[in-house]
Wavefront OBJ file of the C-alpha trace (Angstrom):
o trace
v 0.238 0.264 0.179
v 1.251 3.704 -0.168
v 2.380 5.085 2.160
v 1.013 8.718 1.723
v -2.623 9.231 3.018
v -4.775 10.611 0.620
v -7.944 12.359 0.671
v -11.063 9.840 1.948
v -13.526 8.224 -0.610
v -16.110 5.893 -1.131
v -14.941 3.541 -3.769
v -17.010 0.997 -5.966
v -14.495 -1.170 -6.024
v -12.050 -1.777 -3.164
v -9.119 -4.451 -3.006
v -7.277 -4.967 -0.165
v -4.569 -7.314 0.301
v -5.442 -9.616 -2.122
v -3.393 -12.975 -3.104
v -4.316 -15.691 -5.055
v -2.976 -19.103 -5.123
v -3.467 -22.053 -7.742
v -2.369 -26.014 -6.407
v -1.036 -27.547 -8.829
v 0.843 -30.817 -9.595
v 3.980 -29.290 -9.631
v 3.563 -27.110 -5.969
v 2.048 -23.774 -4.870
v 1.397 -20.919 -8.005
v 1.705 -17.789 -6.506
v -0.392 -16.337 -9.085
v -1.154 -12.690 -7.174
v 0.396 -11.324 -4.010
v -1.153 -8.913 -2.069
v -3.168 -6.557 -4.513
v -4.649 -3.448 -3.487
v -6.777 -1.177 -5.317
v -9.630 0.536 -5.724
v -12.246 2.026 -8.195
v -14.530 4.923 -8.201
v -18.130 4.994 -9.503
v -17.888 6.259 -13.217
v -14.337 5.449 -13.679
v -12.617 3.434 -16.387
v -8.819 1.857 -15.118
v -6.783 -0.768 -17.157
v -5.288 -3.195 -15.933
v -1.781 -3.664 -17.847
v 1.006 -6.653 -18.050
v 2.351 -9.265 -20.001
v 1.373 -12.891 -20.100
v 1.155 -14.390 -17.061
v 1.325 -11.434 -15.133
v -1.864 -12.405 -13.243
v -4.338 -10.031 -14.814
v -7.029 -12.612 -15.722
v -6.792 -14.312 -12.404
v -7.852 -11.026 -11.010
v -10.711 -10.826 -13.098
v -12.371 -14.024 -12.303
v -11.308 -13.520 -8.386
v -13.438 -10.126 -8.735
v -16.542 -11.896 -10.526
v -15.930 -15.366 -7.874
v -15.470 -17.361 -11.190
v -12.332 -18.767 -9.898
v -11.247 -22.872 -10.101
v -11.856 -24.896 -7.276
v -7.762 -25.201 -7.389
v -7.476 -21.805 -6.144
v -7.482 -20.085 -3.106
v -8.095 -16.426 -2.230
v -6.932 -14.614 0.544
v -7.827 -10.809 1.546
v -11.006 -8.566 1.051
v -12.901 -7.670 -2.522
v -15.335 -5.011 -0.959
v -17.770 -3.958 -3.733
v -19.667 -1.161 -2.574
v -19.124 -2.297 1.092
v -19.746 -5.886 0.402
v -16.707 -8.252 0.828
v -17.419 -10.812 -2.092
v -14.342 -12.849 -1.279
v -16.499 -13.726 2.014
v -19.875 -14.619 0.431
v -21.471 -17.854 -0.171
v -21.828 -19.298 -3.900
v -25.516 -19.310 -3.866
v -25.322 -15.261 -2.928
v -23.564 -14.606 -6.057
v -26.391 -14.951 -7.934
v -27.126 -11.431 -6.685
v -24.166 -9.803 -7.776
v -22.990 -11.961 -10.893
v -24.670 -10.400 -14.410
v -26.804 -7.966 -12.399
v -24.473 -6.088 -10.764
v -20.507 -6.614 -11.812
v -21.025 -7.554 -15.850
v -18.129 -9.605 -17.362
v -16.937 -9.822 -21.240
v -14.739 -12.616 -21.545
v -11.608 -13.101 -23.657
v -12.698 -15.392 -26.515
v -15.780 -13.747 -28.198
v -16.089 -17.132 -30.326
v -16.876 -19.319 -27.275
v -18.995 -16.999 -25.064
v -22.313 -17.641 -26.650
v -23.981 -20.750 -26.726
v -23.503 -21.993 -30.827
v -26.528 -24.009 -31.112
v -28.956 -20.623 -30.245
v -30.002 -17.559 -32.385
v -28.687 -14.622 -31.033
v -32.255 -13.396 -30.178
v -33.024 -15.992 -28.463
v -30.163 -15.685 -25.943
v -30.448 -11.961 -25.841
v -34.339 -11.819 -25.315
v -32.954 -14.669 -21.875
v -30.633 -12.314 -21.082
v -33.303 -9.243 -20.991
v -36.435 -11.424 -19.296
v -33.850 -12.164 -16.639
v -33.071 -8.874 -16.084
v -36.541 -7.815 -15.261
v -37.165 -10.853 -13.417
v -34.296 -9.688 -11.166
v -36.104 -6.010 -10.878
v -33.572 -3.874 -13.826
v -35.349 -2.012 -16.621
v -34.140 -3.073 -19.626
v -37.227 -4.478 -20.510
v -40.155 -1.917 -20.899
v -43.381 -4.572 -20.077
v -46.489 -3.617 -17.352
v -45.898 -6.901 -15.278
v -49.032 -8.840 -17.310
v -46.640 -8.697 -20.146
v -43.503 -9.851 -18.519
v -42.757 -12.614 -20.700
v -40.496 -16.106 -18.679
v -38.007 -17.496 -20.735
v -39.428 -20.496 -21.314
v -42.252 -18.323 -22.993
v -39.336 -15.895 -24.717
v -38.039 -18.958 -26.627
v -40.198 -20.715 -28.716
v -39.725 -22.398 -32.376
v -37.106 -19.721 -32.547
v -39.076 -16.744 -32.443
v -39.507 -13.956 -28.961
v -42.518 -14.664 -28.203
v -44.330 -13.043 -24.789
v -47.594 -13.797 -22.441
v -48.976 -11.554 -24.797
v -48.913 -10.251 -28.452
v -47.703 -7.081 -26.957
v -44.883 -8.503 -24.884
v -43.908 -10.445 -27.638
v -43.754 -7.391 -29.969
v -41.725 -4.804 -27.054
v -39.660 -8.150 -25.989
v -38.609 -8.485 -29.700
v -38.279 -4.501 -29.830
v -35.801 -4.449 -27.099
v -33.877 -7.088 -29.011
v -33.065 -5.188 -31.527
v -32.768 -1.680 -29.752
v -29.778 -3.325 -27.919
v -28.147 -4.514 -30.708
v -28.939 -1.290 -32.497
v -26.387 0.184 -29.218
v -23.769 -1.647 -30.365
v -23.618 -0.203 -33.903
v -25.114 -3.586 -35.585
v -26.638 -1.556 -38.584
v -29.051 -4.716 -39.642
v -30.199 -6.219 -36.140
v -33.516 -7.566 -37.938
v -30.689 -10.451 -39.899
v -28.525 -10.679 -36.973
v -30.781 -11.528 -34.470
v -32.100 -14.376 -36.608
v -28.211 -15.885 -37.324
v -26.431 -18.391 -35.074
v -22.943 -17.182 -33.604
v -20.558 -19.827 -35.772
v -22.449 -17.409 -39.073
v -20.831 -13.879 -37.367
v -17.842 -12.437 -37.689
v -15.760 -11.809 -34.334
v -15.948 -8.190 -34.244
v -19.773 -9.031 -34.364
v -20.051 -11.686 -31.954
v -18.021 -9.315 -29.701
v -20.649 -6.514 -30.137
v -23.401 -9.059 -29.235
v -21.578 -10.116 -26.228
v -21.078 -6.396 -24.789
v -25.228 -5.783 -25.479
v -25.831 -8.794 -23.569
v -23.561 -7.535 -20.823
v -24.787 -4.123 -20.357
v -28.609 -5.114 -21.081
v -28.474 -6.255 -17.352
v -27.318 -2.442 -15.925
v -24.274 -3.631 -14.179
v -22.167 -0.585 -11.830
v -19.398 -2.742 -12.619
v -18.263 -4.010 -15.892
v -15.180 -6.378 -16.129
v -13.525 -6.499 -20.032
v -10.949 -9.142 -20.590
v -8.965 -9.073 -23.506
v -11.684 -7.859 -25.292
v -10.725 -7.010 -28.699
v -7.972 -10.006 -28.825
v -7.747 -11.942 -31.879
v -9.914 -8.554 -33.927
v -8.531 -6.837 -36.600
v -7.024 -3.439 -36.111
v -10.082 -1.146 -37.587
v -12.701 -3.561 -35.706
v -10.845 -3.307 -32.599
v -10.656 0.234 -32.718
v -14.540 0.880 -33.286
v -14.861 -1.915 -30.409
v -13.113 0.741 -28.226
v -14.848 3.403 -29.256
v -18.494 1.817 -28.319
v -17.333 0.708 -25.198
v -15.982 3.931 -24.213
v -19.461 5.840 -25.453
v -21.581 3.376 -23.547
v -20.335 3.310 -20.439
v -19.747 7.433 -20.640
v -23.756 7.569 -21.471
v -24.571 4.371 -18.848
v -21.923 6.276 -16.274
v -20.651 2.666 -14.984
v -17.163 1.369 -13.950
v -15.425 -0.124 -15.977
v -12.075 -2.830 -15.077
v -10.251 -3.608 -18.516
v -8.036 -5.908 -18.922
v -5.132 -5.918 -21.775
v -1.488 -6.672 -22.452
v -1.587 -3.503 -25.039
v -0.848 -0.308 -23.560
v -1.943 1.353 -26.781
v -5.599 0.203 -25.701
v -5.437 1.360 -21.944
v -4.371 4.795 -23.516
v -7.230 4.983 -25.933
v -10.061 4.476 -23.303
v -8.785 4.222 -19.431
v -8.607 7.741 -17.039
v -5.966 5.164 -15.459
v -3.655 2.459 -15.932
v -2.622 -0.125 -13.126
v 0.517 -2.027 -14.058
v 0.909 -5.593 -12.868
v 4.098 -7.961 -12.899
v 4.442 -11.064 -12.128
v 0.973 -11.089 -9.933
v 2.098 -7.612 -7.977
v 0.984 -4.128 -8.871
v 4.518 -2.427 -9.991
v 2.590 1.201 -10.720
v -0.299 3.213 -11.170
v -1.394 6.193 -11.930
v -3.190 8.506 -14.711
v -3.050 7.387 -18.528
v -1.070 11.075 -18.788
v 1.779 10.362 -16.208
v 2.327 6.865 -17.270
v 3.421 7.316 -20.612
v 4.806 10.688 -20.229
v 6.545 10.280 -16.737
v 6.892 5.986 -16.109
v 8.384 5.328 -13.029
v 8.854 1.590 -12.558
v 11.793 0.318 -14.957
v 8.933 -2.662 -16.172
v 6.809 0.145 -17.336
v 9.507 2.281 -19.150
v 10.709 -0.968 -20.530
v 6.792 -1.842 -21.698
v 7.042 1.725 -23.564
v 10.357 1.275 -24.939
v 8.728 -1.771 -26.930
v 5.633 -0.235 -28.243
v 5.597 2.096 -31.674
v 5.728 5.817 -30.950
v 3.348 6.193 -34.244
v 2.565 4.292 -37.343
v 5.290 5.810 -39.495
v 7.676 4.479 -36.921
v 10.788 2.505 -38.869
v 13.126 2.376 -35.887
v 13.689 -1.649 -34.810
v 11.088 -1.925 -31.771
v 13.241 -2.634 -28.292
v 12.139 -5.796 -26.008
v 12.493 -6.840 -22.457
v 15.132 -8.967 -21.767
v 14.844 -12.067 -19.888
v 11.685 -13.358 -19.037
v 8.780 -13.770 -16.642
v 10.169 -15.830 -13.146
v 8.581 -18.548 -12.157
v 6.121 -18.290 -9.302
v 5.808 -21.615 -7.904
v 8.830 -19.980 -5.365
v 8.293 -17.011 -3.291
v 10.807 -14.291 -4.149
v 13.328 -12.641 -1.525
v 13.509 -9.270 -3.335
v 11.912 -7.356 -6.337
v 10.866 -10.094 -8.678
v 12.034 -8.100 -11.363
v 15.528 -7.598 -10.408
v 17.129 -9.952 -13.090
v 15.574 -8.425 -15.805
v 16.021 -5.012 -14.449
v 18.786 -2.474 -15.717
v 19.255 -0.202 -12.668
v 19.552 -2.917 -10.071
v 21.369 -2.625 -7.454
v 21.724 -4.904 -4.103
v 19.267 -3.424 -2.471
v 16.765 -5.125 -4.794
v 17.695 -8.502 -4.065
v 17.366 -8.305 -0.382
v 14.360 -7.104 0.208
v 10.914 -6.702 -0.506
v 10.609 -2.599 -2.330
v 7.613 -0.947 -1.086
v 4.872 0.854 -2.766
v 5.133 4.325 -2.599
v 3.286 7.510 -3.494
v 6.305 9.451 -5.877
v 3.917 12.382 -7.171
v 0.153 12.624 -6.501
v -1.597 10.133 -7.000
v 1.502 8.600 -9.044
v 2.787 5.151 -7.022
v 5.473 2.476 -7.867
v 7.303 -0.078 -6.443
v 10.900 0.618 -6.842
v 13.990 0.795 -3.973
v 14.626 3.864 -6.501
v 12.242 5.899 -5.359
v 12.636 5.802 -1.175
l 1 2 3 4 5 6 7 8 9 10 11 12 13 14 15 16 17 18 19 20 21 22 23 24 25 26 27 28 29 30 31 32 33 34 35 36 37 38 39 40 41 42 43 44 45 46 47 48 49 50 51 52 53 54 55 56 57 58 59 60 61 62 63 64 65 66 67 68 69 70 71 72 73 74 75 76 77 78 79 80 81 82 83 84 85 86 87 88 89 90 91 92 93 94 95 96 97 98 99 100 101 102 103 104 105 106 107 108 109 110 111 112 113 114 115 116 117 118 119 120 121 122 123 124 125 126 127 128 129 130 131 132 133 134 135 136 137 138 139 140 141 142 143 144 145 146 147 148 149 150 151 152 153 154 155 156 157 158 159 160 161 162 163 164 165 166 167 168 169 170 171 172 173 174 175 176 177 178 179 180 181 182 183 184 185 186 187 188 189 190 191 192 193 194 195 196 197 198 199 200 201 202 203 204 205 206 207 208 209 210 211 212 213 214 215 216 217 218 219 220 221 222 223 224 225 226 227 228 229 230 231 232 233 234 235 236 237 238 239 240 241 242 243 244 245 246 247 248 249 250 251 252 253 254 255 256 257 258 259 260 261 262 263 264 265 266 267 268 269 270 271 272 273 274 275 276 277 278 279 280 281 282 283 284 285 286 287 288 289 290 291 292 293 294 295 296 297 298 299 300 301 302 303 304 305 306 307 308 309 310 311 312 313 314 315 316 317 318 319 320 321 322 323 324 325 326 327 328 329 330 331 332 333 334 335 336 337 338 339 340 341 342 343 344 345 346 347 348 349 350 351 352 353 354 355 356 357
């Protein structure tokens, strides 16, 4: 944690001392260690790091989808409720309705044998039954999931309910910039491109009206043009709905386009945190500096990009000093002797490095 006391606030998400380990046949894997960060209402935070840094593990920990082999310690406070301590049966009150998630592989996130309209309709019906406001139907017209799906057609208890629910499906597809919602609604997932499926997934996640959305590499495997469209769409919709978002990405360029703040993960630890402008104009941690040197500064860049020497340390063993020491160009004896402290170097800009104390 930071050694500087900042102004108190009431964040929507407050992660305190979270560590996650996996039990494997080769021993314990220390995937995350002592993670602390907060997310305010309406804030867009990007969690950045290379493969194996623990980004997806953190996302799954927040939403309660860690595999049985994982164990979690610490607190995950969502609106002052510790999600790390609730029973499995209580997750129905949070997952989806309060906390939405867009998964990394859009092609595997939808039911391959159900048409888009039936899957989105079910989401809308469940939202209404949980007290959400996505489907504008009177109580006498609210369809059940079974009634909303029959012979490939969206059907409500009444003719009016049927038409309203169908229009809600089309409206959400329009919101995610699908130009021909009537046609797309009648297709199966395998008949859609990756970018189109990702738009459908965003529509489903946002139709639940969550206060917090977690997006795990939402533009992976998409072409550059579609990636830009998806990011712009997410930013626009989030600004309109005023939800909070945690974006998981390995791409600093993606984070720069949409995030308010960046959290840099390395080998399961937060090594730097700050506003986007702070990270890009004055990176503090040697790892962040190295990442930025690996990133092209413009489309016209012709110089050979630099690389980070070495590799991520083995997370099956606890490392005494700084985990980045073997790859760091500024390493000193103290780096290998003790864990570096996480300090506030400048206003709201933190780093875990002996260079700053």
